[in-house]
Structure formats: C-alpha cells, structure tokens
N, C-alpha and C positions, 0 to 999 in steps of 0.2 A: 451527188446526193441529192434528190430531189426533197421540196417541202412538203409535199402531201406525204414525203414513208415518214416525215418528221413529227409531223401531226399525231398520228398514230401511236408514235411509242408515250411512253409515262414518263414522270418527272424524273423518277430516278434514272430509268433509263438514258432520258437526254443529260441527264448531269455525266453519266457516265461516258454518254460519245461525245459531253464536251471536253472531259477529262483528257480522252483519245486522241482527241482533235488537236488540243492546246500541245499534248506530248509531243504529234509528230509536226505540227509547226514548229517546234523546236527543235526537234530534228533535221528537219529540212531546212531550217538558216544556218543550220552547225556546217552541213552540206553545203550548201551555196558560199559560205564562206568560207570551205577549204577549197571551195573549186570538185568539189566531187557529186555537185549534182546534174540531172540528168536535162532535165531541163526546168526550167525556172518557173513555168507557169504553173509549177504544182502548189509551190507556195501562196500564188496568189486563190488557188481553187481552194487550200486549205481555211487560207483564209475568210473566203467566203459562206464555207462550209460552217465554220463558227461563227459569224455574225448569224447565220441562220439560226443555229442551233438556241443561241443567244436568243433570238428574236421568239422564236416558238417557247422557249423557255420562260419568257419572264411572263407573255400572254397566259401561258398555262397555269403558272403558279398567282398571276394578278387574280383570274378567273376561281383558282382556289380560294384564295384568299375572300376573294365576294359571296362565294356560297358559302364559305364556314364563318363568318363574321355576324357582326349583331345585325338585323333586321332594316334597323334605324340607326346612324350614325348621329348623334348629337355632338355640337362642338360649343368650345364657348366663346360667343362673337362678342363679350364686351370689351369694350375701349376703355381705357382709363385716362383718364385727363390729368395733369399736373397744377 
C-alpha cells in the first residue's frame, strides 16, 4: 500500500484500515508461530503498512486539531519560587 493512496483517505477510513491491518498482523504472527506461513516477509510488509497508516493518521489528526482549535493559544508561564 502506497503512502499516496493513504493520504487521500479520511481519518475514519484510516482508523478502520489500521484496525484491519493490526488484525491481519495478529493472524500472520499466529501462522508464523504454527509454521503455516508461506512467506515471513508478509509480517514485515504489514508492520510497515501499519507504521505508514499511523504516521499519516497522526499528521491528519494534528492538522484537524490545529484548524479546529483556538486561533491563539495562551499558556501560563508563571514561575513559582519557594
């Protein structure tokens, strides 16, 4: 799965795809443990797909929070001394 394909998806679709990939990884690990997996490279591929999805999802969530948040953020920078 390409990163360009993932960038076009919405946050909900990315979360759904992430859940599917995590389930797929669990199944592949089970197959690997029981020596039923034909190609161990599939585990690496799914792990990398999960990382791509998580990266793009976090970027989209930060962008959504930035646009929906207040225009200026004020912080209390007061330093207390004893």
